[in-house]
N, C-alpha and C positions, 0 to 999 in steps of 0.2 A: 504493500500500500504506500509506503514511504517513497519507493522508487517511482510509483505511478504519479504521486503528488509532485515529486521533484521534476519528472518529465513534463507534466502539464504546465507547471510554472515556467520551466525553461522554454517551452514552445510559445507561451504567451509573451515571455520576455523577448524572444527573437522576433515576434510579430509586432513588437512595439506597444503591446497592450498591458504591460505590467511595469509601470514606473515604480521606483523605490519610494516607500513612505506613504503611498496612497492607500485607500480602503481595500483595494484588491490585494496589495502586498500584505496587509494585515490579515486578510482572509487566509492566505497561504501560511502565514506564520501561525495562525490559529489552528490550522490542520496539522502542522508539524508539532505544535504543543500537545494536541490530542494524541498523536501517535507516540510522542515521548511518554505521555502518561500511560498509554497502553503497555509500553515496554517496562515502565517502572512498576506497573501493577500486574505483571505477568503471573505472579504467585496467586493472584485472585482472579482466575480466568473469567468468572461471570461479570465482574466489574470491568475488566479489560475488554471483554467481548462487547459490552454495551458501548464503550468509548470507541472501539474499532468500528462498530456498526454506524455510530454517529458520524465518524470521519468519512466513511464510505458514502453515506447518504448526502452529507454536505458537499462532498466532491462531485457526486453524480448530479445533484440538483444544480450546483453552480455551473457545471459544464453543459447541461442540457436545457437550462432555463435562464436565458440571458437577463430576464427581468429580476431574477433573484440573486444574480452574481453582483457583488459589490462593485461599484464603478472604479475605473482606473484612477481617477482623480476625484477628490472631494469637492462637492458643490456647496459653498457656504450658504447658510440660510438667509433668504432675502425678505421673507414675508412672515407675518404673524396672524393668528386667528382673529376674526372680527365677527361679532354676533349678527350683523346685518349683511356684510359684504363677504363673509367667509374668510377671505384672505386680503390683507392690505400690506403695502410695503412697510418695512421696519424703518422708523425715522432715523435720520442722522447716521446712515449706514455708508460705509466705504469699503469695498472689497474688490477682489479679482476673481472672476468666475472660473470654472473649470476649463473653459475654452480660452482663457487669457484676456477676457474683456474687463476693462475697468468699469465698475458699477458704483454709482453714488446716489444716495437719497437725501432729500432736503430734511430740515428739521420738522417739516409738516407732513412727512411721509409721502412725498411725490418724487418721481425720478428727476435727477439733475442736481444742480448746485444751488445753494442758498443765494439769494440776491446780494450783491455787494452794495452796502450802504442802504439808504432809505429808498422806498418805492414812491415817495411823494413826487408827484408830477409825472410819473411813468404810467403807461397804460398796461393793465394786466390782461393777458390773453390766456384763457384756460383751454387746454386740449384734452379730450377724452377719447378713450379707445381701449383696445385689448393689448396683446403683446406686440401688435404692429405699431402702436403708439408708444408704449413703453420701450419698444424697439430692441428686442432681445438679440438682434444680430449686429448691434452697434454699441461701441464703447462710450464711455463718459465724454460728452461734448460732441458726439457724432450722431445722436438721434435726430430724427426730423424735427421734433420740437426745439432741440438745441439749435439746429441749423436755421429754423424759422426765426428764432430770436436773433441770430446773427444777421440774417437778411433784413429784418425789420429795423434794427438799430437800437441804440440805447434808450430811446423814448418808450420802448415796449419791454415788458417782462413776460415771457412765456412760461406757463406752469404746465408740467407734464403729469396729468392725472391718470395716465394709462396704466393698466395692470393686466398682466397676462390672463387671458381667458374671459375677461369682462364682456358681457353682452349689454344690450340696451336696458335690460332689467337692472343691472348694477349701475349703469350710467344714470338711470332715473333716481336711484337712491343717492348716488354721488351728487347729482344736481340739486336734489331737494335738501340735503343735509350737509354736504361737505364741499360745496363749490367755492366757498369764500376763503380757502387757504391762500394766504398772501393778499387778501382783500377781494372785494367784489370785482369780477372781471368785466371788461367792456364787451368782450366777445367770448363765446364758447364754441369751440370747434369739436365736431364729433366725426371720427373716422370709424365707421361701423358697418356691420353686415356679416362678416365671415363667422364670428363667434355665435351670432344668433342662428346661423345656418347649421350649427352643430346639433341643434334640436330638431332638425328636419325629420319628419315622418315618425316621430315618437307618438304612439297611440295615446289618446286622452291626455295630451300635453298640459302640464300645469301652466297657468297663465303667467307665473313668475319664474318658470323654468326650475321650480323647486323640487321636482321629482327626480331629475337626473343631473342637470348641469351644475346647479348651485352646490349640491353635496360633493360633486366631483372636484370642485375647486379646492376643497379641503385637502384632497389627495394630490391634485395637480401641483399645488403650491407647497405641499409637504408641511401643512400646519396641523394635521391630526396628531393627537398626543401619542398614540401608539398605532402600529399597523400602517395602513394606507400605502403611500408611495415610499415610505422609509425602507431602507435596506440595511439589515444588521450584518454583523460579521459572519453569522451562520445562516445560510440559505434556508435551512429547515426552520429555524426560529422566525425568519422573515415570513415564510409561508404560513406558519401557525398564527402569527400576529395579524396577518392580512385576513385570515379566516375568522379569527376571534374578534378583532378590533371593531368591525362594523356591527357586530352583534351586541357589544357592550358599550359602544360609543353613542353619544346623543345623536350624532349625525348619521342618518340612514339614507340609503338609496331606495326610492320607491319605483324606479324603472331602471332596467339595465339593457340598453339596446345592443350592446356588443354581442357578437356571435350570431346575430340574426341576418337574414339575407338583405341585400340593398333594395331600395325602393326607387322606382322611376318617377319622374315628373315633379311638379311643384307641391307645396304644402299650404293650402289656403288657411288652415288654422294657425300655423306659425306666422304666416304673412299678416294675419289680423292682429296678432300680439305685437308684431314688429311695428305696424302702423299705430297702434294704441300707444306704445312706448314713445314713439317719435312725437306724437301729438302732446303727450303729457310733459315731456322734457321741454318742448317748445313753449308750452303754456306757462311753465314755471319761469323760464327765462324771460318771456315777454312781460310777465307781471313784475319782474325785478328790473326791467329795463336793460337786460343783457341780450345782445344780438347773437342769434344762433346761426352757425354755418355748418352745413352737413357736407360730408365728403364721401363720395362713392369709393368702395373698397377696390383695390387693385390686387391681382394675384399673378403668380408666375405660371402662365399657361403652359409653358414648356414642361413643367413638372406635373401637369394634371391632364394626362392623355390616356391613361390605361384603365382597365376594368378593376384594378385593385383599389384598396382604401388605405390611405396612409395613416389613419388612426384617429385623427381629431374628430372627424365626422363619421360616426359609426354606421350610418345607414345610407351614405351617399358615396357613389363611385367617384374616383378621381376625375374621370372624363365628364361627369355630370355637374361638378362643382362650379366651374366657371359659368355655364348657362344659368344655374341657380343664382350665382352672385350677380350676374347681369340683371336678372329679373328683380332682385332685391334692390339693386342700384336704381332701377327704374321706379320702383315703389318709393324709394327715398326721394328721388327727384320730384315725383308727383306730389308727395306729401309736403315737401319743403315749399314748393311753389304755392300750393293751396294755403299753407300757413303763413305765407309772407316771409319765409326764411330764405337764406341764400344756399344754393346747392352748387357744389364744385364737382364736376365730373372730368377728371383728367383723361386724356386719350390713352387707352391701354397700350396702343402700339408705340407710344413714346417711351415705354419702359421695356427693357430687354431682360433676359435671364441674368445678366451680370448685375442688374439692379436688385437682385434678391439673393438671399442665402439659402432659401428652401422654397416651399410652396407659396409663400406670400410675405415673408419678413424681409425688410429692406436690408441690403448691404449698406455700408457707409456711403458708397457712391449713390445708391438709389435714394437713401435718406436725404442727401443734399439736393438731388434732382427734384424730389417730391417737395421739399421745403421751398426751393427756388420758384417752383410753379405756383405754390400757394401764396407766397409773400405778396404779390400785387393785389390779390383779392382781399387778403387780410388787411393790408394797409388801407385799401379803399373803404372797406366796410367797417373797420374798427377805429378809424381815426377819431381822436377825441373832439 
């Protein structure tokens, strides 16, 4: 068994998937400690046999189930649990992600840097969205809200309220209760659609996405106390915690669409919820005198061509996602026009695969291009 563990570790090391000092290295150290205990307890074969079986199970689970294998590099915690929004950024955070990106959160729990000096005389612009606004593919200073602030100049301060996974349901809560971080904004920008589509074709969909999406945020952002997306040093323990955690935790899933066949076409029930959230957000902003700007979502169409499903949308094929996104952008444009808000629809063909790091998150290059395209509209609509 020790030879097998050593050979596996060597193979991963040669493949560049076993850096020293990371969680995966600790996993192999744990296996060697177990095997050392087996040798030390050889006079008590029943105890030694249990430890040997545990080492074998943990090796087998780790090598056959990638989701149970500890990651090569540790990912620092960025988010904390919140009773309304499930997961929010940890305030005053500064770290380097496992992919080498510099991440910074302000004292108010938004992505980016705290303003330098007073905001008196400066126009606050609030940006809302999911991971494409938080900009998980860009480092500190390279997100599109950062670049938008640069393009607008010192008279403006752009606040990045984006949080990975957030839908218009979370943006409605943010707008109602948490919009005034760094002061009442002159304008509020919403880059939305993709995350709402995650709920497409779920039967009897909860009108606040509380049956599947909201509970999943606890696991997606790793803010569940035990179980969930957390990975321990032992794959077997990780599996047990994932089975037990949802049964004893307050947060439960009431729908699990994964593992079910994909569904064709649109989803009128989801579209109705989307329209309602847009109207509610717009009404709150209008009552406060905040100008609302809606931005149609862009996706990397080159990565969305097959019959597979990349994971975030459980019931939508990759090739069906962009047509669905286009229909939601059309809904957003119609609702914005009817409400008297501003809609920005950037030409999809003006963005190439190089502007994205995956299916839809901007690269630093794409973030700058997106911000530069938005800046003239924001300057015109949000001038004090």
